[in-house]
C-alpha positions as CSV (number, residue, x, y, z in Angstrom):
1,M,0.0,0.0,0.0
2,T,2.7,2.5,1.0
3,E,4.5,1.6,-2.3
4,T,1.6,2.7,-4.4
5,Q,1.0,5.7,-2.1
6,T,4.5,6.9,-2.7
7,K,4.0,6.7,-6.4
8,T,0.7,8.6,-6.6
9,S,0.3,11.1,-3.8
10,H,2.4,14.1,-2.8
11,P,4.1,14.2,0.7
12,K,2.2,16.1,3.4
13,G,5.1,18.4,3.8
14,L,4.3,20.0,0.4
15,W,1.0,21.2,1.9
16,V,2.7,22.8,4.9
17,L,5.2,24.6,2.6
18,F,2.1,25.5,0.4
19,G,0.3,27.0,3.4
20,T,3.3,28.9,4.7
21,E,4.1,30.4,1.2
22,M,0.4,31.2,0.7
23,W,0.3,33.5,3.8
24,E,3.6,35.1,2.8
25,R,2.3,35.9,-0.7
26,F,-0.9,37.4,0.8
27,N,1.4,39.7,2.7
28,F,3.7,40.5,-0.2
29,Y,1.1,40.9,-3.0
30,G,-1.4,42.7,-0.8
31,M,1.1,45.3,0.0
32,R,2.3,45.5,-3.6
33,T,-1.2,46.5,-4.8
34,L,-1.1,49.6,-2.7
35,L,2.5,50.6,-2.7
36,T,2.7,52.9,-5.8
37,L,-0.7,54.5,-5.1
38,F,0.4,55.2,-1.5
39,L,3.7,56.8,-2.7
40,V,1.9,59.0,-5.2
41,N,-1.3,59.9,-3.2
42,S,-0.1,60.1,0.4
43,L,3.7,60.7,0.1
44,L,3.1,63.0,-2.9
45,M,5.8,61.4,-5.2
46,K,5.8,61.6,-9.0
47,E,4.6,58.5,-10.8
48,E,8.0,58.1,-12.5
49,D,9.7,58.1,-9.0
50,A,7.1,55.7,-7.6
51,S,7.8,53.3,-10.5
52,L,11.5,53.4,-9.9
53,I,11.1,52.8,-6.2
54,Y,8.7,49.9,-6.9
55,G,11.1,48.3,-9.4
56,G,14.1,48.8,-7.0
57,F,12.1,47.4,-4.0
58,L,11.0,44.3,-6.0
59,G,14.5,43.9,-7.5
60,L,16.2,44.0,-4.0
61,C,13.5,41.5,-2.7
62,Y,14.9,39.1,-5.3
63,L,18.6,40.0,-4.8
64,T,18.7,39.2,-1.0
65,P,17.6,35.5,-1.5
66,M,21.2,35.0,-2.7
67,L,22.4,36.1,0.7
68,G,19.7,34.2,2.5
69,G,20.4,31.1,0.5
70,F,24.1,31.3,1.3
71,I,23.5,31.8,5.0
72,A,21.1,28.9,5.1
73,D,23.4,26.6,3.1
74,R,26.4,27.4,5.3
75,F,25.1,28.3,8.8
76,F,21.5,28.5,9.9
77,G,19.7,25.9,7.8
78,N,16.4,26.4,5.8
79,R,13.9,26.2,8.6
80,N,15.5,28.8,10.9
81,C,15.9,31.2,7.9
82,I,12.2,30.8,7.0
83,M,11.1,31.8,10.5
84,L,13.5,34.7,10.8
85,G,12.4,36.0,7.3
86,G,8.7,35.7,8.2
87,L,9.1,37.7,11.4
88,M,11.1,40.4,9.6
89,M,8.5,40.8,6.9
90,A,5.7,41.1,9.5
91,I,7.8,43.9,11.2
92,G,8.3,45.6,7.8
93,Q,4.6,45.7,7.2
94,L,3.9,47.2,10.6
95,L,6.4,50.0,9.8
96,L,4.5,50.7,6.5
97,F,1.3,50.8,8.7
98,T,3.1,53.4,10.9
99,S,4.2,55.4,7.9
100,A,0.6,55.4,6.5
101,S,-0.6,56.6,9.9
102,V,1.7,59.6,10.5
103,F,2.2,61.1,7.0
104,G,-0.6,63.7,7.7
105,E,1.4,65.2,10.5
106,N,4.9,64.7,9.2
107,I,5.5,63.6,5.6
108,G,9.3,63.6,6.0
109,L,9.2,61.2,8.9
110,A,6.5,59.0,7.1
111,T,8.8,58.8,4.1
112,T,11.8,57.7,6.2
113,I,9.7,55.1,8.0
114,M,8.4,53.9,4.6
115,Y,12.0,53.3,3.4
116,A,12.8,51.5,6.7
117,G,9.8,49.3,6.3
118,L,10.7,48.4,2.7
119,G,14.3,47.7,3.8
120,V,13.2,45.2,6.5
121,I,10.8,43.5,4.1
122,I,13.7,43.2,1.5
123,F,15.9,41.3,4.0
124,G,13.1,39.2,5.4
125,N,12.2,38.1,1.9
126,G,15.8,37.2,1.3
127,F,15.8,34.8,4.2
128,F,12.4,33.4,3.4
129,K,12.2,32.9,-0.3
130,P,15.1,30.7,-1.5
131,N,14.8,28.4,1.5
132,I,11.2,27.5,1.1
133,S,11.6,26.8,-2.7
134,S,14.6,24.5,-2.2
135,M,12.8,22.5,0.4
136,V,10.1,21.5,-2.0
137,G,12.5,19.4,-4.1
138,S,14.0,17.7,-1.0
139,L,10.6,16.2,0.0
140,Y,10.8,13.7,-2.9
141,P,12.9,10.5,-3.2
142,K,15.4,10.4,-6.1
143,Q,13.2,8.1,-8.2
144,E,10.3,10.5,-8.0
145,K,12.1,13.7,-9.2
146,S,9.9,13.6,-12.4
147,K,7.0,14.7,-10.1
148,L,8.7,18.0,-9.5
149,D,7.0,19.9,-12.4
150,T,3.6,19.0,-10.9
151,A,4.8,19.6,-7.3
152,F,6.0,23.1,-8.2
153,T,2.8,23.8,-10.1
154,I,0.8,22.9,-6.9
155,F,3.2,25.0,-4.8
156,Y,2.7,27.8,-7.3
157,M,-1.1,27.5,-6.8
158,G,-0.5,28.1,-3.1
159,I,1.5,31.2,-4.0
160,N,-1.4,32.5,-6.1
161,I,-4.2,31.7,-3.7
162,G,-2.3,33.9,-1.2
163,A,-1.8,36.5,-3.9
164,F,-5.5,36.4,-4.8
165,L,-6.5,36.9,-1.1
166,G,-4.0,39.7,-0.6
167,Q,-5.0,41.5,-3.8
168,F,-8.6,41.3,-2.7
169,I,-8.5,42.1,1.0
170,C,-5.8,44.8,1.1
171,P,-7.3,47.0,-1.7
172,L,-10.8,46.5,-0.1
173,V,-9.7,48.0,3.2
174,G,-6.8,50.1,1.9
175,D,-7.9,51.7,-1.4
176,V,-11.1,53.4,-0.5
177,K,-13.0,56.0,-2.5
178,T,-16.1,57.9,-1.4
179,D,-17.9,59.8,-4.2
180,G,-14.9,59.4,-6.4
181,I,-12.5,61.0,-3.8
182,R,-9.7,58.7,-2.5
183,D,-9.3,58.4,1.3
184,I,-5.5,58.8,1.5
185,H,-5.5,57.7,5.1
186,A,-7.0,54.2,4.4
187,F,-3.8,52.7,3.0
188,K,-2.6,51.8,6.6
189,W,-5.4,49.2,7.0
190,G,-4.2,47.4,3.9
191,F,-0.6,47.3,5.2
192,L,-1.9,46.1,8.6
193,A,-3.8,43.2,7.0
194,A,-0.6,42.2,5.1
195,G,1.4,42.2,8.4
196,I,-1.2,40.0,10.2
197,A,-1.1,37.5,7.2
198,M,2.6,37.1,7.6
199,I,2.4,36.4,11.3
200,I,-0.2,33.7,10.6
201,G,2.2,32.0,8.0
202,T,5.2,32.0,10.3
203,V,3.3,30.6,13.3
204,L,1.8,27.9,11.0
205,F,5.2,26.8,9.9
206,Y,6.7,26.8,13.4
207,F,4.1,24.4,14.7
208,L,3.9,22.0,11.7
209,K,7.5,21.8,10.4
210,D,8.8,19.0,12.8
211,K,6.0,16.6,12.0
212,Y,5.5,17.1,8.3
213,V,8.5,18.8,6.6
214,I,10.6,15.6,6.5
215,S,12.6,13.7,4.0
216,P,11.3,10.5,2.4
217,E,13.2,8.6,5.1
218,G,11.5,10.6,7.8
219,K,14.4,12.9,8.8
220,P,13.6,16.6,9.5
221,L,14.5,18.7,6.4
222,G,16.3,22.0,6.4
223,G,18.1,21.7,9.7
224,L,21.5,23.0,10.5
225,P,24.0,22.3,7.6
226,S,26.5,21.0,10.1
227,K,24.2,18.0,10.6
228,N,24.0,17.1,6.8
229,E,25.0,13.4,6.0
230,S,26.7,12.1,3.0
231,S,23.6,10.0,2.1
232,D,21.8,13.3,1.3
233,Y,24.0,13.8,-1.8
234,E,24.0,12.0,-5.2
235,E,26.6,9.4,-5.8
236,G,29.9,10.9,-6.8
237,E,28.7,14.4,-6.1
238,A,30.9,16.8,-4.1
239,Q,29.4,17.8,-0.8
240,S,30.6,21.4,-0.6
241,A,31.6,24.1,-3.0
242,V,35.4,24.8,-3.5
243,F,36.1,28.5,-4.1
244,S,39.7,29.5,-4.2
245,R,40.8,32.8,-2.7
246,K,41.8,33.9,-6.2
247,S,38.3,33.3,-7.5
248,L,36.8,35.2,-4.6
249,I,39.1,38.2,-5.2
250,V,38.4,38.2,-8.9
251,S,34.7,38.1,-8.2
252,L,35.0,41.1,-5.9
253,I,36.9,43.1,-8.5
254,A,34.4,42.1,-11.2
255,F,31.5,43.2,-9.0
256,V,33.0,46.7,-8.5
257,G,33.9,47.0,-12.2
258,L,30.4,46.0,-13.3
259,F,28.7,48.2,-10.8
260,L,30.7,51.2,-12.0
261,L,29.9,50.3,-15.7
262,F,26.1,50.2,-15.0
263,H,26.3,53.2,-12.7
264,Y,27.9,55.5,-15.3
265,S,25.6,54.2,-18.1
266,V,22.4,55.8,-16.7
267,D,21.5,59.5,-16.5
268,G,19.9,61.4,-13.6
269,T,20.3,61.5,-9.9
270,N,17.6,59.0,-8.8
271,V,19.3,56.7,-6.2
272,V,17.3,53.7,-7.2
273,K,18.3,54.1,-10.9
274,T,22.0,55.0,-10.3
275,I,22.9,52.8,-7.2
276,I,20.3,50.1,-6.6
277,Y,19.7,48.9,-10.2
278,P,23.5,48.7,-10.9
279,I,24.0,46.7,-7.7
280,I,21.3,44.2,-8.8
281,Y,22.7,43.7,-12.3
282,A,26.4,43.5,-11.1
283,C,25.5,40.9,-8.4
284,G,23.7,38.7,-10.9
285,I,26.7,38.5,-13.3
286,T,29.3,38.2,-10.5
287,L,27.6,35.4,-8.7
288,A,27.0,33.5,-11.9
289,G,30.8,33.7,-12.6
290,L,31.8,32.7,-9.1
291,I,29.7,29.5,-9.1
292,L,31.4,28.5,-12.4
293,S,34.8,29.0,-10.9
294,D,34.2,26.1,-8.4
295,S,37.0,23.6,-9.2
296,S,34.9,20.6,-8.1
297,L,32.4,21.0,-10.9
298,T,32.2,18.2,-13.5
299,K,31.6,19.0,-17.2
300,V,28.0,17.8,-17.0
301,E,27.4,19.9,-14.0
302,K,28.9,23.0,-15.7
303,D,26.8,22.4,-18.8
304,R,23.6,22.2,-16.7
305,I,24.5,25.3,-14.8
306,W,25.0,27.2,-18.1
307,V,21.5,26.1,-19.1
308,I,20.2,27.7,-15.8
309,Y,22.0,30.9,-16.7
310,I,20.8,31.1,-20.3
311,I,17.2,30.5,-19.1
312,S,17.6,33.1,-16.4
313,F,18.7,35.7,-18.9
314,F,15.5,35.2,-21.0
315,I,13.3,35.3,-17.9
316,I,14.5,38.9,-17.3
317,F,12.4,40.1,-20.3
318,F,9.3,38.2,-19.1
319,W,9.3,39.8,-15.7
320,A,10.1,43.3,-17.1
321,A,6.7,43.1,-18.9
322,F,4.8,41.1,-16.4
323,E,5.6,43.4,-13.5
324,Q,4.1,46.4,-15.1
325,A,1.1,45.2,-13.0
326,G,2.0,47.1,-9.9
327,S,3.3,50.3,-11.6
328,S,2.3,51.5,-15.1
329,L,-0.8,49.2,-15.4
330,T,-2.0,50.3,-12.0
331,F,-1.6,53.9,-13.0
332,I,-3.5,53.3,-16.3
333,A,-6.2,51.4,-14.3
334,D,-6.5,54.4,-11.9
335,N,-6.3,57.2,-14.5
336,Q,-7.5,56.0,-17.9
337,T,-9.7,53.0,-17.4
338,D,-13.5,52.6,-17.1
339,R,-13.4,50.2,-14.1
340,N,-17.2,49.5,-14.1
341,F,-17.3,45.8,-13.4
342,F,-21.0,44.6,-13.7
343,G,-22.2,47.8,-12.2
344,W,-19.5,48.0,-9.4
345,Q,-16.7,50.6,-9.5
346,M,-13.7,48.4,-8.9
347,P,-10.7,50.0,-7.0
348,A,-7.7,50.5,-9.4
349,S,-5.4,48.5,-7.1
350,M,-7.7,45.5,-7.3
351,V,-7.6,45.0,-11.1
352,Q,-4.3,43.0,-10.4
353,I,-6.4,40.4,-8.6
354,F,-7.3,38.7,-11.9
355,N,-3.8,37.4,-12.2
356,G,-4.0,35.5,-8.9
357,M,-7.5,34.4,-9.7
358,F,-6.6,33.0,-13.1
359,V,-3.5,31.1,-11.7
360,V,-5.7,29.4,-9.1
361,A,-8.2,28.4,-11.8
362,L,-5.6,27.3,-14.4
363,A,-2.7,25.8,-12.3
364,V,-4.3,22.4,-12.1
365,P,-5.4,22.2,-15.8
366,F,-1.9,23.2,-16.8
367,S,-0.3,20.6,-14.6
368,M,-2.8,18.0,-16.0
369,L,-1.8,19.1,-19.5
370,W,1.9,18.5,-18.8
371,D,1.1,15.1,-17.2
372,K,-1.1,14.1,-20.2
373,L,1.5,15.1,-22.7
374,R,4.2,13.3,-20.7
375,A,2.2,10.1,-20.7
376,A,1.8,10.4,-24.5
377,D,5.6,11.1,-24.7
378,K,4.8,14.5,-26.3
379,E,5.7,16.8,-23.5
380,P,7.8,19.8,-24.7
381,I,11.1,20.2,-22.9
382,S,11.3,23.0,-20.3
383,P,13.0,25.6,-22.6
384,V,10.2,25.2,-25.2
385,K,7.6,25.9,-22.5
386,L,9.6,29.0,-21.4
387,A,9.8,30.3,-25.0
388,L,6.0,29.8,-25.3
389,G,5.5,31.9,-22.2
390,L,7.5,34.7,-23.7
391,L,5.5,34.5,-26.9
392,V,2.1,34.7,-25.1
393,I,3.1,37.7,-23.1
394,A,4.2,39.5,-26.3
395,V,0.8,38.8,-27.8
396,S,-1.0,40.1,-24.7
397,F,0.9,43.5,-24.9
398,F,0.3,43.7,-28.6
399,M,-3.5,43.3,-28.0
400,I,-3.5,46.1,-25.3
401,A,-1.3,48.4,-27.5
402,Y,-4.1,48.2,-30.2
403,Q,-6.8,48.9,-27.7
404,V,-5.2,52.1,-26.4
405,K,-4.1,53.3,-29.9
406,D,-7.2,55.5,-30.6
407,L,-8.0,56.5,-27.0
408,G,-6.5,60.0,-27.3
409,N,-6.2,62.1,-24.1
410,S,-9.7,61.6,-22.8
411,G,-10.9,58.2,-23.9
412,L,-11.2,55.4,-21.3
413,L,-9.9,51.8,-21.7
414,A,-12.6,49.2,-20.9
415,V,-11.6,47.2,-17.9
416,K,-12.3,43.9,-19.8
417,W,-9.1,44.5,-21.9
418,L,-7.0,44.7,-18.7
419,I,-8.7,41.5,-17.5
420,L,-7.9,39.8,-20.8
421,L,-4.3,41.0,-20.6
422,Y,-4.0,39.4,-17.1
423,L,-5.6,36.1,-18.5
424,L,-2.9,35.9,-21.2
425,N,-0.1,37.0,-18.8
426,T,-1.2,34.2,-16.4
427,C,-1.1,31.5,-19.2
428,A,2.4,32.9,-20.0
429,E,3.4,32.8,-16.3
430,L,2.3,29.1,-16.0
431,C,4.4,28.1,-18.9
432,L,7.4,29.9,-17.4
433,S,7.6,30.5,-13.7
434,P,6.9,27.1,-12.1
435,I,8.7,25.4,-15.0
436,G,11.7,27.6,-14.4
437,L,11.7,26.8,-10.6
438,S,11.4,23.1,-11.3
439,L,14.2,23.2,-13.9
440,V,16.6,24.8,-11.4
441,G,15.7,22.0,-9.0
442,K,16.4,19.3,-11.6
443,L,19.6,20.8,-13.0
444,S,21.4,22.1,-9.8
445,P,24.1,20.1,-8.1
446,K,22.9,19.8,-4.4
447,R,25.7,21.8,-2.9
448,F,24.6,24.8,-5.0
449,S,20.8,24.3,-4.8
450,S,20.0,27.3,-2.6
451,L,22.6,29.4,-4.3
452,L,21.4,28.6,-7.8
453,Y,17.9,29.4,-6.7
454,G,19.5,32.7,-5.7
455,V,20.8,33.2,-9.2
456,F,17.4,32.3,-10.7
457,F,15.7,34.8,-8.4
458,L,18.4,37.3,-9.5
459,S,17.0,37.0,-13.0
460,N,13.7,38.0,-11.5
461,A,15.5,40.9,-9.6
462,S,17.0,42.1,-12.9
463,G,13.6,41.8,-14.6
464,Y,11.9,43.9,-11.8
465,A,14.7,46.5,-12.0
466,L,14.1,46.7,-15.8
467,A,10.3,46.8,-15.1
468,G,10.9,49.8,-12.9
469,T,13.0,51.5,-15.6
470,L,10.4,50.8,-18.3
471,G,7.4,51.7,-16.0
472,A,9.0,55.1,-15.5
473,I,8.7,55.8,-19.3
474,L,4.9,55.8,-19.1
475,P,3.7,58.8,-21.0
476,A,1.1,61.2,-19.6
477,T,-2.3,59.5,-19.1
478,G,-5.7,61.3,-19.5
479,D,-5.9,62.6,-15.9
480,K,-2.7,64.7,-16.5
481,F,-4.2,66.4,-19.6
482,A,-7.4,67.2,-17.6
483,K,-5.5,68.5,-14.6
484,A,-3.2,70.7,-16.8
485,K,-6.3,72.1,-18.5
486,E,-7.7,73.1,-15.1
487,L,-4.4,74.9,-14.5
488,G,-4.9,76.7,-17.8
489,I,-2.1,74.8,-19.7
490,D,-2.5,72.9,-23.0
491,L,-0.3,69.9,-22.1
492,Q,-0.5,68.4,-25.6
493,A,0.9,71.6,-27.1
494,V,3.7,71.6,-24.4
495,L,4.6,67.9,-25.2
496,D,4.6,68.7,-28.9
497,K,6.9,71.6,-28.2
498,K,4.5,74.0,-29.8
499,I,4.4,76.3,-26.8
500,T,7.1,77.1,-24.2
501,L,6.2,77.2,-20.6
502,T,6.9,80.2,-18.3
503,A,8.9,79.4,-15.1
504,D,5.7,79.7,-13.1
505,Q,3.8,77.3,-15.3
506,A,6.7,74.8,-15.2
507,Q,6.7,74.9,-11.4
508,L,2.9,74.5,-11.4
509,L,3.1,71.3,-13.5
510,D,5.9,70.0,-11.3
511,H,3.9,70.7,-8.1
512,N,1.0,68.7,-9.6
513,Q,3.3,65.8,-10.5
514,I,2.9,66.3,-14.3
515,M,5.9,65.9,-16.6
516,D,6.5,68.7,-19.2
517,H,8.2,66.4,-21.7
518,N,7.7,62.9,-23.2
519,P,9.8,60.1,-21.8
520,I,12.8,58.8,-23.8
521,F,13.7,55.1,-24.1
522,A,16.9,53.9,-25.9
523,G,17.0,57.2,-27.8
524,F,13.3,57.0,-28.9
525,E,10.7,59.5,-27.6
526,I,7.6,57.7,-26.3
527,H,4.6,59.9,-27.4
528,N,1.7,57.8,-26.3
529,L,0.5,54.6,-24.7
530,F,0.6,52.7,-28.0
531,E,4.3,53.3,-28.4
532,F,4.8,52.5,-24.6
533,F,3.2,49.0,-25.0
534,M,5.0,48.3,-28.2
535,V,8.3,48.5,-26.3
536,F,7.2,45.3,-24.4
537,V,6.0,43.6,-27.5
538,S,9.4,44.1,-29.1
539,L,11.5,42.9,-26.1
540,T,9.5,39.8,-25.2
541,G,8.8,38.8,-28.9
542,L,12.5,38.9,-29.7
543,A,13.4,37.0,-26.6
544,A,10.8,34.2,-27.5
545,I,12.2,33.8,-31.0
546,L,15.8,33.6,-29.8
547,L,14.9,31.0,-27.1
548,F,13.1,28.8,-29.7
549,V,16.3,29.0,-31.9
550,L,18.5,28.0,-28.9
551,T,16.4,25.1,-27.7
552,P,18.3,22.3,-29.6
553,F,21.6,23.4,-28.0
554,L,20.1,23.7,-24.6
555,K,18.6,20.2,-24.9
556,K,22.1,18.8,-25.6
557,M,23.6,20.7,-22.6
558,M,20.9,19.4,-20.2
559,H,22.3,15.8,-20.6
560,G,19.1,13.9,-20.4
561,V,17.2,16.1,-17.9
562,R,13.8,17.2,-19.4
C-alpha cells in the first residue's frame, strides 16, 4: 500500500510549505497592490519616481535571496531562515502601517519610516524565499524527481491563492474612494492586513514543520547544515563548494567594475536608478561567474549550470513586462480606465487580482496538460515551455497596444481589456515561472541548490529592475491632460513643443506631479500609450524567437534532464 501511495500522492510536507508560502504571498502581493498608489497619493511622489522605487524594491527582494540562500546553506539551515524571514517581513509591514498613519502630521518622517519598512521586508524576503523553494525538491525521493514539475505547479497555486486573497482584501480595506474621492488615510489598513497574514504564516510553519517537513526517510528537512549526512547527496557528487581565494578576489573586482559600468551608463540622480539597479545587475553576473569558478564542478554539472544561466537571462524580459502590473498598469487602471465591473466601480489597485484568480483556476489544468503530454511522450522540454510563455506575453501586450491606440487624451480603456491582458499573462506565467523553478531543482548540483535558486531569483530581480525603468517611461495619461487644462495649460501643445512654458507654469506642473516632456527610451521618444506598450511587444517577442532557436543546443547541454 505504501509503495503505491509513494507513487501517486504528494508528501504532506508539500501542503505545509504550500500554506506557509500562501500567507507570505498574501502579505507581499497585498502590500504590492497599494505601494505605488500610497507613494503617489499620500507621500506625494511623482509616478515616475514611484515606478523606480517599486522596481528597486522588487529587485532587491529578489537579490537578497542570494544572501539568504548562502547563510542557510552554510550556517542556519532552511527552517530557521524561514522563521527569521517571516518575522522580519511582518515587522516591515507594521512599519508601513506606521508610515501610512503619520504622513498627515509629518510627511518627511513618514517617508523615512516607509523606506525603513521596505528595507526590513527586503531582508526578510531574502531569508524566506530561496529556502522554502529549495525544500520542496527535498521532500521527494530520487526516483520521484519527475514529479517536480507537478509539485511546483501545486506549490505555485499556493503562492497564487495567497496573492489572490492579498490582492482582494488589502485594496478592499486600503484603497477606499467615497464619491470618487480617494481616502488617502485608508492605506494603513491594507498594510496592517498584510502584516497579520505574515504572522499567521510564520506561526503555522513553526508548529507543523517538525511533524511534516521531513525527507522520504522521515528525517527533518532544512536543519543546520553541520548535521547534513553524505547520504543526502547524489553518488559521486561533491558535498561542498570549493572556491579558491583567487576566484573570490576576482569576483569582488568584477562586481566593483560591473557596478561602475552600470552606474555610469544611466542618466539622472535618482538613487534607485544610479545605485540600486547597478548593484542588482552587477550581483547577478558576478555570482554566476563565481559559481562556475568552483574547481569541483564536472563537465555535465557545468553544462547544466550554463542552461540555468541562459534560461535566467531570457526570464528577465518576461518579468520586465509582467511586473508592469504594480506600476504602469495600476496607474492606467487608476487614471485612464473605465473600471465599471458589472455595475460595481472596482478600485484601481484591485484590477491586479485577476492574475492570482486565473492562476488558481488554471494551475491544475496546466499541470494535468503536462502530465497528459508526458504520458503520451509528447511533453515539450522546459526551454520550449519557457519560450511559449514569452511569446504569449508578447501577444498580450500587442493586444493592449491596439486597444489604447485610438483612446486619445480623454478616452477610457474598458476594464475587460486589462482582464484579458491578465488572463494571457497568467497563461504565459504558468508556462514559465513554475517550470523555471522546477528546472533549477532538476539541473542544480545539491551543494549549490539554494545558491542557484538565488541566481534564478536574481534574473527576477533584474527583470523587476528593468520593469521599474520601463514603467518610468509611461507617457502622460488622460488625468494629466485634464489637470493641466484646469491649470490653464495645454499639455499636448507643451509635449509637442508648440508652446514654451513660463517658469511659473513649469513649477505649477511639477507641483501637480505632471511631466512637461515625453519620456525617452533607448534614444526614442515615447509619445503615447501605443508606443509605450510596443516596447514590451518588441522585447518579449524577440526573446521568445531567440529562445526557440537556442532550444536544440540547450537540450544537448541538459544531458538527459527534461
